[in-house]
C-alpha positions as CSV (number, residue, x, y, z in Angstrom):
1,M,-9.1,16.4,-9.1
2,K,-6.6,16.7,-5.9
3,V,-9.1,18.6,-3.8
4,S,-11.8,15.9,-4.5
5,L,-9.3,12.9,-3.5
6,V,-8.4,14.9,-0.4
7,L,-12.3,15.1,0.2
8,I,-12.6,11.3,-0.4
9,A,-9.5,10.4,1.8
10,A,-10.8,12.6,4.7
11,H,-14.3,11.1,4.4
12,A,-12.9,7.7,4.5
13,A,-10.6,8.6,7.5
14,Q,-13.7,10.1,9.5
15,A,-15.7,6.8,8.7
16,A,-13.0,4.7,10.3
17,V,-12.5,7.0,13.2
18,S,-16.3,6.9,14.1
19,Y,-16.3,3.1,13.8
20,L,-13.4,2.7,16.2
21,A,-15.1,5.3,18.5
22,S,-18.0,3.2,19.0
23,V,-15.7,0.1,19.7
24,P,-15.9,-0.8,23.5
25,E,-12.8,0.3,25.6
26,S,-12.4,-3.5,26.8
27,L,-11.8,-4.5,23.3
28,M,-9.6,-1.7,22.4
29,A,-7.8,-2.7,25.3
30,K,-7.5,-6.1,24.2
31,V,-6.5,-4.9,20.6
32,A,-3.8,-2.9,22.3
33,S,-2.5,-5.7,24.3
34,S,-2.9,-8.9,21.9
35,G,-2.1,-7.5,18.6
36,C,-5.8,-8.3,17.5
37,T,-6.6,-6.6,14.3
38,L,-10.0,-5.4,13.9
39,P,-12.0,-5.6,10.4
40,A,-12.3,-2.1,9.0
41,E,-12.8,-2.4,5.1
42,Y,-13.4,-5.2,2.8
43,Q,-13.7,-6.2,-0.9
44,I,-16.3,-8.2,-2.8
45,L,-14.3,-9.6,-5.9
46,N,-15.5,-10.9,-9.3
47,F,-19.3,-11.3,-8.2
48,K,-21.2,-13.5,-10.5
49,A,-24.6,-15.1,-10.5
50,Q,-27.0,-17.4,-12.6
51,S,-30.5,-16.0,-12.8
52,P,-33.7,-17.9,-14.2
53,D,-35.5,-14.4,-14.6
54,G,-33.1,-11.8,-16.0
55,G,-31.7,-10.8,-12.5
56,K,-34.8,-10.6,-10.2
57,T,-33.7,-13.7,-8.2
58,F,-30.6,-15.9,-8.5
59,D,-30.0,-19.7,-8.5
60,F,-26.5,-19.4,-7.7
61,I,-24.1,-16.5,-6.4
62,D,-20.2,-16.8,-6.3
63,F,-17.7,-14.1,-5.3
64,G,-14.4,-13.5,-3.5
65,F,-14.1,-11.8,-0.2
66,N,-10.8,-10.0,0.9
67,D,-9.9,-8.1,3.9
68,K,-6.3,-6.8,3.6
69,D,-6.3,-5.6,7.1
70,T,-6.9,-9.1,8.7
71,A,-5.3,-11.1,5.9
72,I,-8.4,-13.0,5.3
73,S,-9.2,-13.9,1.5
74,T,-11.7,-16.5,0.9
75,H,-14.4,-17.6,-1.5
76,C,-17.9,-17.6,-1.2
77,Y,-21.0,-19.0,-2.8
78,L,-24.7,-19.6,-2.3
79,N,-26.6,-22.3,-4.4
80,A,-29.2,-24.9,-4.0
81,T,-27.3,-27.2,-1.6
82,S,-25.9,-24.2,0.7
83,V,-26.9,-24.7,4.2
84,P,-27.2,-21.5,6.3
85,V,-25.0,-21.3,9.6
86,P,-27.2,-22.4,12.7
87,G,-28.6,-19.0,14.0
88,D,-30.8,-17.5,16.5
89,G,-33.7,-16.3,14.3
90,R,-31.8,-13.6,12.5
91,A,-31.4,-13.4,8.6
92,D,-29.9,-16.7,7.2
93,R,-26.1,-16.3,7.1
94,Y,-24.0,-18.6,4.7
95,P,-20.5,-19.5,5.3
96,C,-17.6,-18.8,3.0
97,E,-14.8,-21.3,2.5
98,D,-13.1,-19.6,5.5
99,E,-15.8,-20.0,8.3
100,R,-14.6,-16.8,10.1
101,V,-16.4,-15.2,7.1
102,Q,-20.2,-15.2,6.6
103,F,-22.7,-13.5,4.2
104,I,-26.2,-12.5,3.8
105,W,-27.4,-11.9,0.3
106,K,-30.5,-9.7,0.2
107,S,-31.8,-7.7,-2.9
108,G,-28.8,-6.5,-4.5
109,S,-26.5,-6.3,-1.3
110,I,-23.9,-8.4,0.6
111,T,-23.9,-8.0,4.3
112,A,-20.5,-9.5,5.2
113,V,-19.9,-10.7,8.9
114,E,-16.1,-11.2,9.7
115,K,-15.2,-12.8,13.1
116,A,-12.1,-11.3,14.9
117,C,-10.1,-11.4,17.9
118,P,-9.6,-14.8,19.1
119,G,-9.8,-15.8,22.9
120,V,-7.6,-18.1,24.9
121,D,-9.7,-20.8,23.6
122,G,-9.1,-19.9,19.9
123,K,-12.6,-18.9,19.2
124,E,-13.3,-15.5,17.8
125,Q,-15.0,-13.2,20.5
126,Y,-16.2,-10.4,18.2
127,E,-17.9,-10.1,14.7
128,A,-17.8,-7.1,12.5
129,A,-20.7,-6.5,9.8
130,G,-20.8,-4.3,6.9
131,T,-22.9,-4.0,3.7
132,A,-22.0,-3.7,0.0
133,I,-24.3,-2.7,-2.5
134,V,-23.8,-4.8,-5.9
135,A,-25.0,-3.5,-9.0
136,I,-25.5,-6.3,-11.4
137,N,-25.7,-6.6,-15.2
138,C,-27.4,-9.7,-16.9
139,D,-26.7,-11.1,-20.2
140,G,-29.3,-12.4,-22.5
141,A,-33.0,-12.7,-22.1
142,A,-34.6,-14.8,-19.4
143,N,-36.4,-17.2,-22.0
144,A,-35.2,-19.1,-24.4
145,T,-36.5,-21.6,-27.2
146,T,-35.1,-24.9,-28.1
147,G,-34.0,-25.7,-31.7
148,R,-36.1,-28.7,-31.8
149,S,-39.2,-27.4,-29.9
150,R,-41.5,-24.3,-30.3
151,R,-42.1,-24.5,-26.3
152,T,-40.3,-21.6,-24.4
153,R,-38.4,-22.7,-21.6
154,R,-36.6,-20.8,-19.0
155,A,-32.8,-20.7,-19.3
156,N,-30.5,-19.2,-16.7
157,V,-28.6,-16.1,-17.8
158,G,-25.2,-15.1,-16.5
159,C,-25.2,-12.0,-14.3
160,K,-22.1,-10.1,-13.0
161,S,-21.3,-7.0,-10.9
162,T,-20.6,-4.0,-12.8
163,S,-17.3,-3.7,-11.1
164,D,-14.7,-6.5,-10.6
165,I,-13.7,-5.0,-7.0
166,I,-16.4,-3.7,-4.8
167,Q,-15.0,-1.8,-1.8
168,A,-17.1,-1.7,1.5
169,R,-16.7,-0.8,5.1
170,F,-17.6,-2.6,8.2
171,F,-20.0,-0.5,10.3
172,S,-20.8,-2.8,13.3
173,L,-18.7,-4.6,15.9
174,Q,-20.4,-6.9,18.2
175,P,-19.7,-9.9,20.6
176,V,-20.2,-13.3,18.7
177,P,-23.7,-14.6,19.5
178,G,-23.5,-17.4,21.8
179,G,-19.9,-16.8,22.4
């Protein structure tokens, strides 16, 4: 058991080292001089959703985001009234309550995008991105019948991640688009 924990810790350390090795020297100098904390890992907390078809698609997504290194903890959701962040033609990103964090939901995964390292104008200059795989279980069936009618109607079923805490790493660090 101890050997496997050592191997896991070594793998995690190597991933962090390889991520930091790809960070531009100018940013590393900024980090060293300004106390800027680069995002490295994050958590998706208590993911839940509503699905009209047993988990194939979702009408509503709700989860918490936590980054211990940067001390950002926020609530994120996607529903029929959600509006994507204006972008540059890339995949739709949705803001969390703390707008330094955005996310992309696609086929059982959440790509988190976290802005970091504010400049003299107070706007973050860089953004880190990383993808978390979300394994989901859905309760009940996608179809339900009403007590007064024989007609079958679709009913949303509750879905949630198989783990309350999903740990993930950022793997990309880029300048904020248009920044």
